[in-house]
KOLGUMAR-321913 format. One line per field, with one value per residue (C-alpha): residue number from 1; y, z, x; residue in one letter. Coordinates in Angstrom, 3 decimals, padded with zeros to 6 digits. Layout:
<bakes>
i NUM|... $
north Y|... $
up Z|... $
east X|... $
aa A|... $
</bakes>
This chain:
<bakes>
i 1|2|3|4|5|6|7|8|9|10|11|12|13|14|15|16|17|18|19|20|21|22|23|24|25|26|27|28|29|30|31|32|33|34|35|36|37|38|39|40|41|42|43|44|45|46|47|48|49|50|51|52|53|54|55|56|57|58|59|60|61|62|63|64|65|66|67|68|69|70|71|72|73|74|75|76|77|78|79|80|81|82|83|84|85|86|87|88|89|90|91|92|93|94|95|96|97|98|99|100|101|102|103|104|105|106|107|108|109|110|111|112|113|114|115|116|117|118|119|120|121|122|123|124|125|126|127|128|129|130|131|132|133|134|135|136|137|138|139|140|141|142|143|144|145|146|147|148|149|150|151|152|153|154|155|156|157|158|159|160|161|162|163|164|165|166|167|168|169|170|171|172|173|174|175|176|177|178|179|180|181|182|183|184|185|186|187|188|189|190|191|192|193|194|195|196|197|198|199|200|201|202|203|204|205|206|207|208|209|210|211|212|213|214|215|216|217|218|219|220|221|222|223|224|225|226|227|228|229|230|231|232|233|234|235|236|237|238|239|240|241|242|243|244|245|246|247|248|249|250|251|252|253|254|255|256|257|258|259|260|261|262|263|264|265|266|267|268|269|270|271|272|273|274|275|276|277|278|279|280|281|282|283|284|285|286|287|288|289|290|291|292|293|294|295|296|297|298|299|300|301|302|303|304|305|306|307|308|309|310|311|312|313|314|315|316|317|318|319|320|321|322|323|324|325|326|327|328|329|330|331|332|333|334|335|336|337|338|339|340|341|342|343|344|345|346|347|348|349|350|351|352|353|354|355|356|357|358|359|360|361|362|363|364|365|366|367|368|369|370|371|372|373|374|375|376|377|378|379|380|381|382|383|384|385|386|387|388|389|390|391|392|393|394|395|396|397|398|399|400|401|402|403|404|405|406|407|408|409|410|411|412|413|414|415|416|417|418|419|420|421|422|423|424|425|426|427|428|429|430|431|432|433|434|435|436|437|438|439|440|441|442|443|444|445|446|447|448|449|450|451|452|453|454|455|456|457|458|459|460|461|462|463|464|465|466|467|468|469|470|471|472|473|474|475|476|477|478|479|480|481|482|483|484|485|486|487|488|489|490|491|492|493|494|495|496|497|498|499|500|501|502|503|504|505|506|507|508|509|510|511|512|513|514|515|516|517|518|519|520|521|522|523|524|525|526|527|528|529|530|531|532|533|534|535|536|537|538|539|540|541|542|543|544|545|546|547|548|549|550|551|552|553|554|555|556|557|558|559|560|561|562|563|564|565|566|567|568|569|570|571|572|573|574|575|576|577|578|579|580|581|582|583|584|585|586|587|588|589|590|591|592|593|594 $
north 000.000|003.442|005.921|008.375|005.665|004.541|008.106|008.810|005.578|006.307|009.797|008.513|005.716|008.172|010.539|007.740|006.497|009.979|010.643|007.263|007.963|011.301|009.698|006.889|009.408|011.687|009.225|007.719|011.177|012.559|011.230|012.359|015.830|015.964|014.950|017.441|020.282|019.340|019.155|022.646|023.917|022.232|023.627|027.150|026.537|025.022|028.090|030.280|028.303|028.479|032.266|032.223|029.991|031.055|033.678|031.415|028.602|031.005|032.108|028.494|028.461|025.112|023.224|025.357|028.481|026.887|024.398|026.960|029.004|025.899|024.845|028.293|028.265|024.727|025.721|028.549|026.396|023.140|020.823|018.990|021.118|019.749|021.840|020.134|021.391|020.655|017.443|016.076|016.559|017.505|020.961|021.387|019.423|020.510|016.960|016.157|018.201|017.814|014.585|012.923|015.615|015.061|011.310|011.624|009.926|011.734|012.585|013.195|009.893|010.744|010.937|014.389|015.722|014.367|015.886|019.245|019.322|018.373|020.476|022.760|020.919|017.341|015.383|011.909|009.920|007.254|006.092|008.075|006.035|009.109|009.828|006.358|007.382|007.992|011.482|013.604|015.304|018.431|019.730|022.908|024.140|027.028|029.750|032.908|035.569|032.854|030.497|027.139|026.840|023.881|022.159|023.013|020.136|020.176|017.124|016.516|013.293|011.379|010.879|014.537|014.161|011.097|013.015|015.798|013.242|011.670|015.111|015.832|012.475|013.129|016.557|015.234|012.322|014.714|016.885|013.840|012.708|016.197|016.206|012.783|014.049|017.083|014.811|012.586|015.537|017.117|013.824|013.277|016.774|016.769|013.228|014.070|017.110|015.108|012.182|014.554|015.911|012.390|011.275|014.263|013.305|009.692|010.805|012.934|010.070|007.702|010.206|010.503|006.708|006.656|009.144|012.276|014.696|017.692|016.878|019.175|019.102|022.168|023.278|024.162|023.764|025.027|021.821|018.449|017.575|020.847|020.260|016.735|018.135|020.746|018.033|015.909|018.909|019.712|016.065|016.146|019.391|017.910|014.661|016.613|018.637|015.517|013.765|016.805|016.874|013.143|013.658|016.486|014.358|011.436|013.664|015.007|011.484|010.277|013.224|012.457|008.784|009.642|011.949|009.306|007.243|004.545|001.945|001.808|-001.213|-001.201|-004.408|-005.095|-007.515|-010.456|-009.567|-008.123|-005.299|-001.958|000.373|000.247|003.308|003.822|003.221|-000.148|-001.096|-000.211|-001.998|-005.201|-005.085|-005.085|-004.937|-004.509|-006.707|-004.298|-006.377|-009.600|-011.107|-009.619|-013.048|-012.632|-009.576|-010.210|-013.745|-013.702|-015.524|-012.895|-010.148|-012.379|-013.303|-009.622|-008.676|-011.651|-010.825|-007.239|-008.325|-010.886|-008.929|-005.377|-004.238|-002.377|-004.322|-003.388|-005.433|-005.448|-008.006|-008.914|-009.667|-012.287|-012.165|-008.410|-008.603|-005.632|-004.881|-003.113|-001.668|-002.624|-000.973|-002.323|-000.579|-001.584|000.508|002.020|-000.394|-000.154|-001.569|-004.558|-004.593|-006.349|-003.772|-003.887|-002.708|-000.440|-001.292|001.027|-000.338|001.788|000.658|000.233|-001.322|001.835|002.695|-000.791|-000.486|002.901|001.554|-001.357|001.014|003.134|000.111|-001.075|002.393|002.547|-000.952|-000.272|003.113|001.574|-001.264|001.067|003.175|000.270|-001.425|001.465|002.434|-001.106|-001.115|002.278|001.139|-002.025|-000.121|002.415|-000.403|-001.997|001.274|001.640|-001.886|-000.963|-000.842|002.896|001.974|000.312|003.117|000.978|-000.785|002.441|004.165|001.330|001.388|005.165|004.813|002.285|004.621|007.491|005.241|004.288|007.890|009.057|006.345|007.583|011.165|010.181|008.297|011.263|013.640|011.393|011.147|014.915|015.378|012.864|014.585|017.974|016.567|014.849|017.960|020.233|022.287|022.435|023.298|022.835|025.784|025.327|026.804|027.139|025.757|023.098|021.049|017.410|016.258|018.701|017.550|013.835|014.605|016.353|013.492|010.900|012.894|013.138|009.343|008.440|007.907|005.558|003.594|003.435|001.965|-000.882|-001.113|-000.262|001.488|004.628|006.575|009.415|009.082|012.182|010.423|013.704|015.108|018.741|019.297|021.515|021.154|023.301|021.582|021.943|021.158|020.591|018.026|016.312|016.155|014.621|012.015|011.011|010.983|008.644|006.310|006.316|005.839|002.757|001.415|001.792|000.445|-002.765|-003.519|-005.741|-005.773|-004.477|-000.978|001.810|003.993|007.287|007.527|010.644|010.319|012.453|011.389|012.624|014.823|015.804|013.974|010.704|009.656|005.934|004.754|001.220|-001.144|-004.690|-005.514|-008.526|-007.217|-007.041|-009.961|-009.194|-009.564|-006.701|-004.180|-002.843|-001.917|-000.825|002.878|002.341|003.714|001.318|-001.343|-003.379|-006.313|-007.605|-006.070|-007.410|-006.262|-002.831|-002.149|-003.495|-000.960|001.852|002.598|004.003|002.459|005.875|006.953|005.641|006.891|010.369|010.229|009.256|012.206|014.595|013.511|013.709|017.070|018.705|016.997|014.196|010.448|007.686|004.040|000.844|-002.279|-005.140|-008.750|-010.959|-011.542|-008.941|-005.664|-002.869|000.282|003.273|005.876|009.539|011.027|014.838|016.742|019.711|021.826|020.277|020.903|023.816|024.631|027.889|028.763|030.068 $
up 000.000|-000.883|001.789|000.884|001.233|004.570|005.852|004.665|006.175|009.431|009.610|008.724|011.279|013.957|013.033|013.019|016.369|017.858|016.461|017.621|021.084|021.092|019.750|022.312|025.060|024.230|022.711|025.979|027.515|024.673|026.144|029.651|028.396|026.368|029.453|031.606|029.154|028.871|032.655|033.012|030.390|032.044|035.440|034.066|032.442|035.659|037.623|034.990|035.263|039.070|038.912|036.523|038.726|042.200|042.771|041.439|043.745|046.670|045.967|045.878|042.228|040.929|037.700|035.843|036.338|036.306|033.455|030.661|032.058|032.141|028.625|027.304|029.145|027.927|024.341|024.704|026.131|024.208|027.248|029.439|032.463|035.606|038.623|042.011|045.367|048.506|049.027|045.603|043.905|040.227|039.831|036.122|033.349|029.798|028.507|030.273|030.668|031.954|033.667|032.822|034.779|037.812|037.529|037.731|040.740|043.465|042.457|045.925|045.764|042.532|043.146|041.606|043.637|046.887|046.170|045.271|048.453|050.454|048.845|046.380|043.198|042.010|038.785|037.451|034.216|033.790|031.601|031.915|032.204|031.115|027.765|027.283|026.692|028.619|030.038|031.825|034.801|036.648|039.600|041.631|044.766|044.066|046.735|047.145|049.262|050.698|051.536|049.655|047.817|045.474|042.964|039.296|037.201|033.552|031.458|028.040|026.066|026.056|022.274|021.875|024.221|022.320|019.081|020.502|021.608|018.141|016.565|018.841|017.955|014.256|014.531|016.395|013.965|011.002|012.648|013.235|009.618|008.410|010.657|009.280|005.720|006.478|008.125|005.045|002.725|004.947|005.428|001.660|000.967|003.729|002.994|-000.728|000.060|002.444|000.020|-002.847|-000.783|000.107|-003.545|-004.604|-002.053|-003.277|-006.874|-005.818|-003.696|-006.687|-008.796|-005.980|-005.896|-009.692|-009.402|-010.491|-007.692|-009.565|-008.388|-005.705|-003.609|-003.440|000.174|000.448|004.175|007.242|009.173|009.623|005.945|004.857|007.234|005.820|002.274|003.327|004.878|001.712|-000.448|001.842|001.727|-002.080|-002.105|000.241|-001.734|-004.971|-003.437|-002.210|-005.561|-007.366|-004.942|-005.481|-009.254|-009.044|-006.885|-009.269|-012.289|-010.585|-009.684|-013.241|-014.612|-012.226|-013.183|-016.892|-016.446|-014.575|-016.591|-013.929|-014.047|-011.066|-010.065|-007.123|-005.755|-002.904|-000.042|-002.198|-005.049|-007.371|-009.588|-008.496|-010.798|-013.397|-014.859|-018.575|-018.301|-016.624|-019.210|-021.974|-020.454|-019.602|-022.595|-020.234|-021.607|-019.549|-016.647|-013.876|-011.384|-012.183|-010.159|-010.646|-011.682|-014.855|-015.664|-014.109|-014.872|-013.120|-009.902|-008.433|-008.787|-007.393|-004.387|-003.760|-003.794|-001.650|000.921|001.263|001.467|004.125|006.299|005.715|005.269|002.268|-000.037|-002.970|-005.522|-009.060|-011.332|-014.898|-016.710|-019.242|-021.528|-021.965|-021.841|-019.506|-016.015|-013.429|-009.996|-008.131|-004.880|-003.132|-000.138|001.715|001.867|005.255|007.469|007.224|010.093|009.019|005.467|003.830|002.826|-000.415|-001.810|-004.516|-006.611|-008.757|-011.697|-012.642|-015.979|-015.644|-019.071|-020.777|-017.863|-017.927|-021.687|-021.303|-018.494|-020.716|-023.619|-021.275|-020.083|-023.649|-024.659|-021.926|-022.757|-026.503|-026.142|-023.838|-026.284|-029.272|-027.494|-025.933|-029.243|-030.948|-027.680|-027.248|-030.828|-030.420|-027.165|-028.844|-031.731|-029.354|-027.271|-030.472|-031.481|-028.019|-028.256|-031.304|-034.265|-034.428|-035.719|-038.749|-040.914|-042.962|-039.921|-037.936|-040.791|-041.050|-037.276|-037.302|-040.114|-038.014|-035.023|-037.154|-038.483|-034.986|-033.789|-036.687|-035.787|-032.198|-033.389|-035.649|-032.764|-030.429|-033.100|-033.623|-029.887|-029.502|-032.481|-031.073|-027.685|-029.247|-031.229|-028.203|-026.048|-028.730|-028.889|-032.681|-033.857|-037.540|-039.949|-042.138|-045.594|-047.936|-051.453|-050.989|-054.202|-053.270|-056.851|-056.951|-053.517|-054.370|-057.602|-055.588|-053.095|-055.869|-057.632|-054.459|-053.984|-057.653|-057.418|-054.400|-056.181|-059.369|-057.439|-056.293|-059.742|-058.338|-060.305|-058.328|-059.661|-058.654|-059.823|-059.224|-060.951|-061.922|-058.384|-058.513|-054.873|-052.895|-049.141|-046.141|-044.457|-043.365|-046.535|-044.650|-042.331|-045.207|-047.111|-044.123|-043.688|-047.345|-047.309|-044.289|-045.962|-049.335|-047.659|-045.808|-048.954|-050.978|-048.125|-047.552|-051.147|-053.006|-056.345|-057.976|-057.661|-055.188|-056.090|-054.683|-055.539|-054.830|-054.892|-053.941|-051.035|-049.612|-047.076|-048.892|-050.467|-049.619|-050.611|-050.777|-050.626|-052.036|-052.315|-053.444|-050.341|-048.050|-046.306|-042.585|-040.661|-039.301|-035.667|-036.050|-037.689|-034.436|-033.054|-036.211|-035.225|-031.711|-030.855|-031.510|-032.752|-035.549|-037.443|-038.241|-035.693|-037.141|-040.672|-039.472|-037.661|-040.582|-042.845|-040.429|-039.034|-035.564|-035.113|-034.604|-038.148|-038.335|-034.816|-035.818|-039.029|-037.046|-034.680|-037.585|-039.294|-036.232|-035.252|-038.464|-038.498|-040.906|-040.267|-041.066|-041.500|-042.989|-044.711|-045.606|-046.637|-046.255|-049.625|-051.413|-050.060|-047.922|-048.393|-046.074|-046.454|-045.429|-045.351|-045.532|-044.900|-047.086|-043.908|-040.482|-038.064|-035.775|-037.567|-039.291|-041.662|-039.994 $
east 000.000|001.309|002.336|-000.426|-003.097|-001.694|-001.589|-005.145|-006.459|-004.657|-006.152|-009.636|-009.385|-008.317|-011.142|-013.711|-012.457|-012.647|-016.108|-017.375|-016.032|-017.836|-021.030|-020.977|-020.343|-023.271|-025.816|-027.168|-027.842|-029.942|-033.245|-032.381|-031.455|-034.677|-036.740|-034.866|-035.444|-039.159|-039.467|-038.023|-040.448|-043.414|-042.370|-042.448|-045.824|-047.227|-046.186|-047.799|-051.059|-050.913|-050.917|-053.872|-056.068|-054.886|-057.606|-060.353|-059.317|-059.185|-062.807|-063.862|-064.977|-066.145|-065.540|-068.034|-065.919|-062.413|-062.718|-063.199|-060.288|-058.037|-059.071|-058.209|-054.865|-053.976|-054.640|-052.132|-049.301|-050.002|-050.032|-052.599|-053.513|-055.150|-056.264|-056.679|-057.835|-055.887|-057.844|-056.876|-060.226|-060.015|-061.532|-060.598|-058.845|-058.073|-058.575|-061.894|-065.122|-068.667|-069.708|-066.420|-064.635|-066.888|-066.338|-062.553|-061.026|-059.205|-055.563|-054.149|-052.266|-050.447|-046.652|-046.260|-049.275|-047.934|-044.528|-046.095|-048.199|-045.119|-042.403|-044.112|-042.949|-043.380|-042.663|-043.376|-043.450|-046.097|-048.932|-052.114|-055.320|-057.281|-055.567|-054.070|-050.401|-047.169|-046.981|-044.454|-046.157|-045.029|-047.118|-046.721|-048.467|-050.920|-050.895|-052.871|-051.207|-048.947|-051.808|-051.953|-055.224|-054.573|-052.286|-051.702|-050.416|-049.270|-048.368|-046.909|-046.961|-043.629|-043.947|-043.100|-040.128|-038.923|-039.275|-037.140|-034.545|-034.510|-034.158|-031.228|-029.650|-030.145|-028.586|-025.590|-025.239|-025.401|-022.764|-020.560|-020.990|-020.133|-017.078|-016.095|-016.481|-014.351|-011.778|-011.732|-011.206|-008.556|-006.714|-006.694|-005.428|-002.832|-001.643|-001.415|000.739|002.917|003.151|004.056|006.959|008.056|007.812|009.900|012.532|012.399|012.941|015.881|017.258|017.035|018.993|021.540|021.847|022.316|025.184|023.297|024.081|022.675|019.126|017.711|014.522|012.289|011.742|008.042|007.484|009.289|008.673|010.364|009.768|011.365|014.259|014.726|014.744|017.299|019.508|019.308|020.251|023.161|024.264|024.177|026.188|028.768|028.899|029.304|032.109|033.873|033.484|034.867|037.775|038.347|038.147|040.694|042.981|042.607|043.297|046.412|047.490|046.877|048.852|051.709|051.645|051.553|054.521|056.512|058.934|058.729|055.995|053.601|051.498|049.052|047.467|045.084|045.606|044.469|046.806|044.146|045.406|043.938|045.855|048.609|050.307|050.739|054.484|053.858|051.256|053.662|056.645|054.769|052.401|049.455|045.934|042.780|043.877|042.809|040.854|042.707|045.541|048.982|050.325|048.279|050.389|053.802|054.895|058.253|058.937|061.286|058.657|055.904|058.071|058.786|055.090|054.095|056.770|055.507|051.844|052.760|055.200|053.873|057.494|058.952|061.270|063.519|065.413|066.805|065.185|066.016|062.772|063.790|060.735|061.264|065.076|065.049|066.332|064.136|064.856|061.671|060.555|057.452|055.841|052.655|049.505|048.623|046.720|042.918|040.874|038.818|040.166|043.094|045.685|047.595|050.908|052.266|055.319|057.431|059.430|062.437|063.857|067.606|068.085|069.303|071.552|073.005|073.489|075.162|077.340|078.300|079.038|081.129|083.057|083.479|084.619|087.218|088.389|088.418|090.121|092.707|093.226|093.435|096.045|097.932|098.624|100.474|102.167|103.429|104.707|106.398|107.991|109.262|110.797|112.398|113.918|115.222|116.823|118.322|119.740|121.804|119.476|120.160|123.629|122.052|120.690|118.323|116.861|116.670|114.898|112.373|111.758|111.302|108.761|106.830|106.960|105.592|102.803|101.707|102.020|099.835|097.331|097.262|096.875|093.963|092.389|092.705|091.362|088.318|087.728|087.868|085.556|083.079|083.191|082.488|079.561|078.005|078.344|076.897|080.048|079.977|076.442|075.554|075.676|072.637|072.548|069.608|069.555|072.236|072.500|072.933|073.873|076.784|077.916|077.979|079.819|082.569|082.806|083.008|085.703|087.809|087.819|088.197|092.035|091.664|088.956|091.039|093.989|091.735|090.153|086.688|083.958|083.016|080.024|077.697|074.129|071.959|069.032|067.406|067.216|066.120|065.117|067.442|067.692|068.581|071.523|075.147|077.123|080.382|078.788|077.034|080.338|082.131|079.373|079.533|083.320|083.291|080.816|082.606|086.000|084.724|083.078|086.271|088.382|086.366|085.298|087.768|086.039|082.931|081.514|080.756|077.788|076.499|072.794|070.746|066.958|064.022|061.788|058.483|060.276|063.471|066.435|068.161|071.695|072.533|076.148|076.099|079.048|079.742|081.748|081.499|078.391|077.615|076.069|072.605|073.656|076.136|073.782|072.159|075.626|077.381|077.253|078.652|082.083|084.978|082.572|084.110|082.724|086.238|088.603|091.840|091.041|089.857|093.116|095.053|093.299|094.050|090.568|089.976|086.529|084.938|084.101|080.536|079.772|080.976|078.945|075.830|076.265|076.928|073.700|071.488|072.977|071.686|068.274|069.190|069.312|071.795|070.788|072.191|070.949|073.261|073.383|076.421|078.118|076.008|077.317|075.930|073.868|074.247|071.473|071.597|068.059|068.117|064.862|064.020|064.226|064.862|061.972|062.707|065.991|066.860|069.668|072.792 $
aa M|R|L|Q|S|R|M|A|L|T|A|V|A|A|S|V|A|A|L|L|A|V|F|M|A|V|W|P|G|F|R|D|R|A|I|G|Q|T|R|E|T|L|L|A|E|A|R|L|V|S|R|V|V|A|E|A|L|A|R|G|D|G|P|R|E|L|D|P|L|V|D|E|T|A|V|G|V|G|V|R|V|T|I|L|D|L|D|G|N|V|R|A|D|S|S|V|S|G|P|A|L|V|A|L|E|N|H|R|G|R|P|E|V|R|A|A|L|A|S|G|V|G|T|D|V|R|R|S|S|T|V|G|S|N|L|L|Y|V|A|V|L|V|T|H|H|G|T|P|V|G|V|A|R|V|A|R|A|M|D|I|V|E|T|Q|A|R|D|M|R|S|G|V|L|A|A|L|L|L|A|L|T|V|A|L|V|L|S|G|V|L|S|A|S|F|A|A|S|V|R|E|M|M|R|A|A|R|R|F|A|A|G|D|L|S|A|R|I|A|I|R|H|Q|D|E|I|G|E|L|A|R|I|L|N|Q|S|A|D|E|Q|Q|R|R|L|E|E|I|A|R|D|R|A|R|T|D|A|I|L|R|A|M|A|E|G|V|L|A|V|D|G|R|G|A|V|L|M|A|S|E|A|F|R|R|D|F|E|M|G|G|A|V|G|G|H|Y|L|E|V|V|R|Q|R|E|I|A|D|L|L|E|A|V|L|R|T|R|E|A|R|A|S|E|V|E|V|W|P|L|Q|R|V|F|A|I|T|V|V|P|F|P|E|T|E|G|K|A|S|G|A|V|A|T|F|H|D|L|T|E|R|R|R|I|D|Q|I|R|R|D|F|V|A|N|A|S|H|E|L|R|T|P|L|T|S|I|R|G|F|V|E|A|L|E|D|G|A|V|E|E|P|A|T|A|Q|R|F|L|G|K|I|R|T|H|A|D|R|M|T|A|L|M|D|D|L|L|E|L|S|R|L|E|S|G|G|R|P|P|K|L|E|D|D|V|S|V|P|D|L|I|D|D|V|A|A|S|F|A|P|A|A|A|R|K|K|L|A|L|S|A|E|P|A|G|V|S|T|V|V|S|T|D|P|D|R|L|R|R|I|L|E|C|L|V|E|N|A|V|K|Y|T|E|K|G|A|V|R|L|I|A|R|E|T|A|G|G|V|A|V|D|V|K|D|D|G|P|G|I|P|A|E|H|L|P|R|I|F|E|R|F|Y|R|V|D|R|A|R|S|R|E|L|G|G|T|G|L|G|L|S|I|A|K|H|L|A|E|G|M|G|A|S|L|S|V|T|S|E|V|G|R|G|S|C|F|T|V|A|I|P|A|R|P|Q|G|A|A|P|A $
</bakes>
């Protein structure tokens, strides 16, 4: 049953109960009140009649004189009037005349007459044998100048009294029914108003429960319902404020996590993933696994043991773990969440990628080792030749001259190595910025480079050619850097190619011009290609030293290209030669001519 119906029924039931209580309280007394009111009326009429007949009774008038007077008086008051002398004899009666009046029995024994003779007033209700109906009698003592002279009695039929009682009951019943009707209408109106307010609050509460905190309740009453509506509105305002604050905090946290290079993984006390940062998702190739167990994401025993230890002991742990499937090394720090009463706490882990640092450390170690090795070899040779000269070879001009030539060769090699190292250092530190020029003609540049290496290629009987291939696009670049890059690539191609051809091919691309340096040399094995531009990296170390290389040329060329907005790449196949490509944009992004 709806609230409005229950409220209306409750109000109606209360009204009916109250009205019934009132009705039951007053219903039994209607007849008594009617009799009492009639008795009071009859008493007044009896006293009036006593004054009318007092003088006649005092003179001793008989029925002939009194009866017409009584009949006339009874007609005026609408009741039965009886006049008695002090002995109880009927002297006049408005209901009986003539012989019937004389034949009436003595009334001195009537209760109301006895009471009137004794106390002045008497009443009684009984059936009259004269008129044949129940009557209410009221008798009063008639006096004349203070001397009793008789009794005046008036009577009224009880049917009239009963009718008055019924009329009173009907009036009260009609009033009660009217009151009940008014109560019904008022209960319906008031319950409808109350129920409408409650329904409005219910609608707003449903919207609150659905997450719509913009709903508000109109305050129409300054009572408890209005106060409840005001409290609900204030609760919604406070909830909205807290949600906005939480949203701001979450947005800030998300922004912080997105800006972090480290991966972050949060799990609850059961190991379910609560949150994973973008860096973690990227590093571990995680999809939509939030809510699943962390073992579905991190399938490495060392990481699982670390998380389990923190969840079990509630103590922070840190370790370095090499993740074999990813071939990466992470510094992992796991700390527990603050304890929450009655709830299993979780932990948050940060994954700092050490792979690049390890690679750089390895490159640094390799560089130191390679540089030391590259310097040790010529120094050892120079020292050996000097000791030989000191031991007497200086006395042999031909031998001394040959040893001095070897010493110069190794000294020149050391000088070239130091020059390349200094050049590489300046490039990496940005100490030699590029000088860009507009309208650099790449075909003219490759023609010059090819011409400068033509004698070296001719000595090895190699075909060296420049092929502009109809390139008309001019680029904005550093011509000196581009020349050095091409010279390094052509020099290596000529140096390592035993037979065949070396070709410089210029071609237009979507973003500028590319120059390919192709050779028919031995090619580079695939496993060496990713490291070919590292410092001191050689595919064939013995042959490289034998040909006089420092191992830094390609690394310098790579830095020269990247420093002016170009790129350097290589493709190769063993036994079929190599192709180094310099891609030059029409204008490097963010660069301006010097």
